[in-house]
N, C-alpha and C positions, 0 to 999 in steps of 0.2 A: 471553441478552443483557441487559445492564443496562438496566432500565426499558424493555424493548423494546415494551411495550404502551402506554406513556405517549405522549400526543400531543406531537409535536415542536414546539419553539418556532420562530417565524419569524425567519430571519436577516435583519437590517436591515428588518424589518417588511414583507417582500415575500411576498405570499400567492400561491402558485403557481396554485391553482385559479382565483382571481379574475383574475389577470393573463392566464392562458391563455384564459379565457372572453372577456375583453375583446378580445384579439388575434383570436380566431376570429370574433367578431361584427363587428369592423371590417375584417377582411381584411388587417391590417397585422402583419407579423412582429415579434416581440418584439426590442427592442434594449435591453439592460440599462443603465440610467443609473448603477447602482451599481458596475458593472465593465465599462466600455465598451471596445470594441476599439481601444484607443489605446496609446501607448508606456508610459504609467504603469502599465498593467495588467501589462505585461511587466517593467517596472522595469530595462530595459537602456538603455545610453546610446544617443544618437541616431546613433552611428556604425554601429550594427548595421543595415545597409541590406538592402533586398530582402524584408522581412517584410510580408506582406499577410494581413489577416484575412478568412477566407472561411467561409461556411456549408457544411456537408457536401454539400448539393445543388449547390453551385458547384464542388466538388472532384471529385465522382464522380457518374455518372448515376443510380445506384440505391443510395444509402447506406442502411445499416441500423443501428438502435440496437443490437440484439443479433441475431446471425445464428445461429439454432438454439439449441443449448445453449452456455453460457458455457465457453470453452476458454482455459485459462491459457497454452497455447503460442501463442495468437494475439496476445499482448500484448508489445509491444517498447517500450524506453525512449525512444529518440529522442535529440535533441541537448541535453538538459538533464540536469544532474548530480543527478537526483532518484531514484537507484536505490532509496533507502529507501522512497519512495512506491510505486514499481512493484513492489518485492519484497513489501510489505505487501498491495498490491492483488492480486497473484497468490495470496498465502496466503488472503485473504478469499474468492477464487473457489472454493477447495476446500471451503468451507462454504456450502451453498446458502442456508441461513437467514440467515447473516451478510450474504451478498451481496444478498439480496432486501431486507434492512433498509437497507443503504447505498444501494441502487439501487431505490427504490420504483417501483411502477407500471411495471415494465419492459415489459410488453406494451402499455401505453397510450402510452408515450413513443415516438413514431414520426415518421418523415419522410414517410410515405405512409399513406393517401391524403391528398390536398391539403386536404380538408375537416377533417382531424384534426391537421394540422401547423400550429404557430403559432410555430416558431422558439424555443420556450422549453422548458427541461428543469429537473429538480430532483433533488437528492441529499440524503442525511442524513449529518451529521457530528457526532460527539460532542464536547461542550464543557462542562467544569466540571459534570458530573453530569446533563446533559440532552442530548437529540438536538436539533440545529438543522437546519431544512429550508432548504437553500441553493438559491436560484433563479439560473439563468444563461440567457443567450441562447446560440446555437450558433455564434457567430463563433469560429473557431479560427485560431491563428497558422500561416501557411504560408510556404513559400519555393519558388518555381518550381512552384506548384500542388500541393505535397505538404505534409502535416503535418510540422512540425519537432520536435515533442515526442512524448509518448506516443501510440502509434498501433497499429493492428492490422496484423499481417503480411499479411493478405489485402487490406487497403486499403479494405474496404467496411463495417467495423464500427466504431462511434464511441462506445460507452458509456464506454470507458476514457479516451479523450481528453476527453470531456465531464466525467467525474468529476474528472480532473486539473484542469480549468478551475474546477470548483466548489471544489476544495480550495485552488487558488491564490487564488481570491476570498476564501475563508474566512480564510486567513493573510496576505493582503495583496496578493500578486502572484506571478507565476510564479517570479521570481528567489528568492523566499523558500523555495521548495521545495528549492533546492540544498543538499545536505549536511544536510538536516533530520534530527534525531535519530530513529533507528528507533523508540525507545520512544514518542515523541510521535505519530508517524504511526500506529503500531499502535493506540494508544489512541483516536486521533481517528476511526479507521475501524471500531472494534469496541465501544468503551465498556468495554473490559476493563481489566485491571491488568497492567502490563508490568514485567518484571525483566530485568536484564542480568548476565552473568557472564563472567569470563575462563575460557578453556579451559586448565585446569591439571590435568594427569593424570600425576602422577609414578609412580603404581603401577597395576597391573592392576585393583585394587579401585576406585580412583578413576575409572578409565576405565569400569568396569562401572556404577558409581553414576551417572555422567553419562549414559551411554546409557539406563539405566533411567528417569532423570528425563525425558529427551527422549521416550522411548517413552510414558511416562505422560501427558506434555503433549499429544502428538499424539492419543492415545486419548481425551482429554477435549476434543478439538476446539480446543486452543490453537493459535495461529499462531506460527511460529518463523522467525527470520532469523539468518544467521551471516555473519561477515566476517573478513577478514585485515588486521590493522593493523600488521604488521611482517613483514619478510622472513625467514621461518623455513624452513630447509632449501631455500632457493632457490625459494620458491613464486612464480614469476613467470609472466606470461602466456605467454612463449615456451616455458618449460620444461615446465610441467604444465597450462597452460590456465586457471590461476586468476588472478584480478585482485585486487590489494591495494587497501585503502581503498574497498571496494565491497560492497554488501549483496546477499546471495543469499537466496532463499526455500528453506526446508527443507519440501518438499512431502510427504514421507513418511519414517517411521522404522519399521523392522521387522527381525525376525530372519528372514533368508532361508534356507530349507532347502537343503541341498546333497545332491546325489545320491551315494549310496555304492554300491559294487559288492562282490561276493564273498559268501561264505556268511553272514557276520555282518551284512550290510547291513540285514536286517529288524530287527535288534536294536539298531542304532546310529542315532541321530538326530543329525545334525550340522547346525548352523545357523551363519550368520555375521551379525553385526550390521551393518546397512546404513542409509545415509541417502540420500535422493534430493534433489538440489539443482537449482535453476533460476536461471540468470543472467538478470536483467531485460533485458539487452541482446538476448536471443534468439539470441546467438552467443557465441563464445569460451568453449567448454565444457571441463570437466575432461578431460584426455587420458590419464589413468591407467587402471588396471583398472576394469572394470564400466561404462565409458562414463558416462552421466548419473548413474548410481548410484555411490556411493562407500562403500567399507568404512569402518567406524568408526575403524580404526587410521589410515588415511590422513586422515580428517577431523580427528582430534585432532592429527595431525602438522602440518597446515597451518593450520587455522582457529584464530583466537585469541579471538574474541568471539561470544557467542550472546545474542540477545534473544528472550525468550518473552513473549507476551501471553496471559494466562489469561482466557478468556471467562467472565463471571460468569453462568452458567446460561443455558439456552435456554428462556425462558418462565416460569421459576420467579421467585418474588418476591425482589427484591433491596432491601436497605435503603440508602438514600442520604440524607445530610443536606447541605443547602446551607450552605456557609461562605463568607461574604464577607470577602475579604482586602483591606484598604485599604493602599495603598502606591503610590509613584510610581516607575515604571520609567524615567521620562525623565531623572531627575537622574543625573549621572555616577557618584555613589557608590551608586546603587541599581539601575543597569542592568547586571546581571552577564552578560547574554547567555545562550546555551544551554549545555548540559552540556559542550560541546566546549572551553569556556574555564575557566581556573582561577578566574575571577571569578564563576562561576555562583552561589555561595552569597551573593553580595552582593544578589541579588534579594530582594524582600519575601517573608517566610516566615510560616507559621503551624504551630503544633504541633497537628495534628489529633487526636493521642492524648489531649490534655487537654480536648477539646471535649465 
């Protein structure tokens, strides 16, 4: 992890330990003045009626921050178009060291016993070469008494919903999570280096090279997401269970051995290249061969884009230099937006190779 041992900076100068101690000493649950439970934190218009902010203990009788071991299959996206966040979150869960870095003090962040609960939680998010410690209260947006955004399938585990809130606070509001670039989300949750590529495999060798690169990335604990950005071969939800313009987590890449029979079976080793995918929705899965797993031929037939985030060592020393970029993103000719827009290169830039 990049600078994993370096003490994180305080986001908006909020010190989790001090705030929590104050709440416990006064008996007053934390209510975040920097990201209050009001409409501006959602950044939706006032016509979105019926949203109530509730603490987990108001939603369910016995909420848990983490229930047992972290399970990726227990995370569902909800009613916010933030599949890139959920896909990256699922991928981070597959690396315990990464998860424990983003979700610190997981055994101390609790709802019970009452003497240890202060309504305050914190997470770490990577920003411009350093980890930021982001403090939140545990008010979450609900409708009809249920969470409307990221939630656990079981209904009683809240770490993912609270991490989503911390990330929403970090980037401005919940609405800012919608359609956020997967590269940005992956880097923010890992401190790694992201790269994107189009799936173009005109020859068997190109296909083999792509699979080998994904296999190497997974073996080095990189996290990988994939998506479909155009209708290739009728890749529609109804036809094969795949969703366009939607981020999937690649949770495993491997050569799967096939059983062979006959006299020559002991001399012949056959394998098939496979990937394992997870839809952040927690439903609408691939309906083709191999169920949740997909052979690489089918993967390259349907998927068009891959984003890989390479983790810069676990515990090894990493070299970072801080570079201050002066520029005004508010003026029309300098506010290019994210990479989804052709105007992206209008944003202030710096040539880091010359520094």
